[in-house]
C-alpha positions in Angstrom: 114.2 215.3 49.6 117.0 217.9 49.8 118.1 220.3 52.5 120.3 223.3 52.8 123.0 222.7 55.5 125.9 224.4 57.2 128.7 222.0 57.9 132.2 221.6 59.1 134.4 219.4 56.9 137.3 217.2 58.1 139.7 220.2 58.1 137.4 222.3 60.3 136.4 224.6 57.5 132.8 225.7 57.7 130.8 225.7 54.4 127.2 225.7 53.1 125.8 223.0 50.9 122.9 221.1 49.5 122.3 217.7 51.1 120.3 215.2 49.0 120.2 211.8 50.5 123.8 211.0 51.2 125.2 213.4 48.6 126.5 216.7 49.8 127.3 219.5 47.2 128.8 222.8 48.3 127.2 226.1 47.3 129.2 229.1 46.0 128.7 231.2 49.1 130.9 232.0 52.1 128.3 231.5 54.8 124.7 231.0 55.6 124.3 234.8 56.2 126.0 235.3 52.8 123.4 233.0 51.2 120.6 234.9 52.8 121.7 238.2 51.3 120.5 236.8 48.0 116.8 236.8 46.8 115.2 233.4 47.0 115.2 233.1 43.2 119.0 233.4 43.2 119.3 231.0 46.2 117.4 228.4 44.1 119.7 229.0 41.2 122.7 228.5 43.5 121.3 225.1 44.6 120.8 224.1 40.9 124.5 224.9 40.1 126.0 223.5 43.3 129.5 222.1 43.1 130.6 218.5 42.8 129.8 216.1 45.7 132.3 216.1 48.6 133.1 213.2 50.9 130.7 213.1 53.9 133.1 211.2 56.2 134.0 213.4 59.1 131.3 216.0 58.2 129.6 217.6 61.1 126.3 219.4 60.6 126.0 222.8 62.4 123.1 225.1 63.3 122.0 226.9 60.1 122.8 230.3 61.6 125.9 232.4 61.6 127.1 236.0 61.4 124.5 238.5 62.7 121.5 236.2 62.3 119.0 236.1 65.0 116.1 233.8 66.1 112.8 235.4 66.8 109.6 233.7 67.8 105.8 234.3 67.8 103.6 233.5 70.7 99.9 232.7 71.2 99.5 231.8 67.5 97.6 228.6 68.2 94.5 228.1 70.5 96.4 225.6 72.6 99.1 228.1 73.2 96.6 230.7 74.4 95.0 228.1 76.7 98.3 227.0 78.1 99.5 230.5 78.8 96.2 231.2 80.7 96.6 228.0 82.6 100.0 229.0 84.0 99.5 232.7 84.4 98.2 234.8 87.3 97.2 237.4 84.6 95.2 235.2 82.2 93.4 237.9 80.2 96.5 239.3 78.6 96.9 236.1 76.6 93.3 236.0 75.5 93.6 239.6 74.3 96.8 239.0 72.2 95.3 235.8 70.6 92.5 238.0 69.2 94.5 241.2 68.6 95.6 242.5 65.3 99.3 242.9 66.3 101.0 239.5 67.1 103.3 238.7 70.0 106.9 238.6 68.7 109.9 238.3 70.9 113.7 237.8 70.5 114.8 234.2 71.2 118.5 233.8 70.5 121.6 235.1 68.8 123.1 232.8 66.2 126.1 231.7 68.4 123.8 230.4 71.2 121.7 228.1 69.1 122.1 224.4 69.5 121.1 221.7 66.9 120.5 218.0 66.4 122.0 215.9 69.1 123.2 218.8 71.2 121.7 219.5 74.6 118.8 221.8 75.6 118.6 223.0 79.1 116.0 223.4 81.8 116.6 226.4 84.0 118.1 225.7 87.4 115.8 228.3 89.0 112.6 227.0 87.3 110.0 224.4 88.5 108.4 223.7 85.2 110.1 223.8 81.8 108.7 222.5 78.5 109.7 222.0 74.9 107.7 223.9 72.3 107.9 222.3 68.9 107.5 224.9 66.1 107.8 225.5 62.4 110.6 228.0 61.8 111.0 230.2 58.7 114.5 230.8 57.4 114.3 234.4 56.1 116.5 236.3 53.8 117.7 239.8 54.5 114.6 241.2 52.8 112.2 238.9 54.6 111.6 236.3 51.9 111.1 232.7 53.1 114.1 230.7 51.8 113.3 227.5 53.8 111.8 225.8 56.8 113.3 224.4 59.9 112.3 222.6 63.1 112.6 224.8 66.2 112.3 223.9 69.9 111.4 227.1 71.8 112.2 225.7 75.3 110.4 227.7 77.9 109.9 228.0 81.7 106.2 227.9 82.3 106.7 228.6 86.0 108.7 231.8 85.6 106.4 233.2 82.9 103.4 232.3 84.9 104.5 234.4 87.8 104.4 237.6 85.7 104.2 238.2 82.0 107.0 240.7 82.4 109.3 237.7 83.2 108.9 236.5 79.6 112.5 237.2 78.6 113.8 235.2 81.5 111.4 232.3 80.7 112.4 232.3 77.0 116.0 233.5 76.6 118.8 231.6 78.3 121.6 229.3 77.2 120.1 226.0 76.0 116.6 227.4 75.3 116.8 227.4 71.5 117.4 224.4 69.3 117.1 224.5 65.5 117.4 221.6 63.1 120.6 221.5 61.1 118.7 220.7 57.9 116.7 223.4 56.2 114.0 222.3 53.7 114.0 224.7 50.7 110.8 226.7 50.5 110.2 225.8 46.9 110.0 222.1 47.8 107.2 222.6 50.4 103.9 223.3 48.5 101.8 224.2 51.5 103.5 225.1 54.8 100.0 225.4 56.4 99.2 221.7 56.1 102.2 220.2 57.9 101.8 217.7 60.8 103.9 218.2 63.9 104.7 215.6 66.5 106.4 215.8 69.9 107.7 213.0 72.1 109.4 213.2 75.5 111.4 210.1 76.5 112.5 209.4 80.1 114.7 206.4 80.7 113.8 205.2 77.2 110.0 205.4 78.0 107.6 207.8 76.4 106.1 210.1 79.1 104.5 212.6 76.8 103.3 212.6 73.1 101.4 215.2 71.2 100.4 216.0 67.6 99.2 219.1 65.8 99.1 220.7 62.3 100.2 224.0 61.0 96.7 224.4 59.6 95.7 225.4 63.1 97.8 228.5 63.0 95.8 231.6 63.9 98.0 233.9 61.8 99.5 233.7 58.4 103.3 233.3 58.3 103.6 236.3 55.9 101.7 238.4 58.5 104.2 237.5 61.2 107.2 238.3 58.9 105.7 241.7 58.0 105.3 242.7 61.6 108.9 241.4 62.4 110.3 243.5 59.6 108.5 246.7 60.7 111.2 249.3 61.7 113.7 246.4 62.1 116.8 245.3 60.1 118.1 241.8 59.6 121.1 242.3 57.2 122.2 238.6 57.6 118.7 237.2 57.6 116.8 235.5 60.5 114.8 232.6 61.7 111.3 233.2 62.8 109.6 230.5 64.8 105.8 230.5 64.3 104.5 229.3 67.7 103.3 226.0 69.1 100.1 224.1 69.7 101.7 221.3 71.7 102.3 222.1 75.3 102.6 219.5 78.1 100.2 220.0 81.0 101.4 221.8 84.1 103.6 219.6 86.2 104.6 217.4 83.3 107.7 219.3 82.2 111.2 218.3 81.4 113.8 216.7 83.6 117.5 216.3 83.2 118.2 213.1 81.3 115.0 213.3 79.2 115.2 213.2 75.4 113.0 215.5 73.2 112.0 214.3 69.7 110.2 216.6 67.3 109.1 215.9 63.7 107.5 218.1 61.1 106.2 216.6 57.9 108.1 217.7 54.7 110.6 219.6 56.9 112.6 217.3 59.1 113.3 216.3 62.7 115.1 217.5 65.8 116.4 215.3 68.7 117.8 216.9 71.9 119.0 215.5 75.2 118.0 217.5 78.3 120.4 218.8 80.9 119.9 220.9 84.1 121.3 224.4 83.9 123.5 225.9 81.2 126.9 224.3 82.1 126.8 221.4 79.7 125.4 223.5 76.9 128.2 226.0 77.4 130.8 223.2 77.1 129.2 222.1 73.8 129.1 225.6 72.4 132.8 226.2 73.5 133.9 223.0 71.8 132.1 224.0 68.6 134.3 227.1 68.5 
């Protein structure tokens, strides 16, 4: 199994490469956004002509986003998501309508610089009573909207803030520590059917499992290509983007995250994401600042 990765070497230089097992081979591009300006056919050729292996000692894997890349997300794309939104909301009908509507719900999630990755902390809002992880299949998209690969995304959300009023969605979804993306990107040409992938979520508290859930991308109510087409309507992504396709695993009300928890997400054929949980954005800011 191979993955596209963005990494910092022992000198601090940031590069893009192909990781196969323990072998890391650099690609002939300047950045992830540079890679995503190429068509997928050319990206595949670049992986086939990757450079000689480089030592992995001291290598640090980084979020697979840079430049002007953005993370966007789709909502209410699974029946469980529609049910969970109605459970928490004082205006339940709005979610039932969007689940059945022709136009999907799409929202901005994060700029590239704010994304955290494997081993880095996610945050629960200090002003929220109930925050949850939302495990999702993410599409790594080129500047023209082709799917170059797949990632694991955690769309961390405040159920209590969104439940007060749907207009509070940006505050419930967009804050420092609310978006984690796996460092490893599974190339699209190595995943024969993205609509048959198992997803698993675990929340660990003091080393003990307090929540576990499973789902499958076959339960998606919308085709990924449809979500991409709507995202690209009257919109520009010159450096590419990540589009998270929604969740069908949502812990029940009152069973949200606490500081000190650990969130583990796995998606078959794609990879995994493990995140410690902190309260408020302070620790996340420290990690982002140290990353430079």
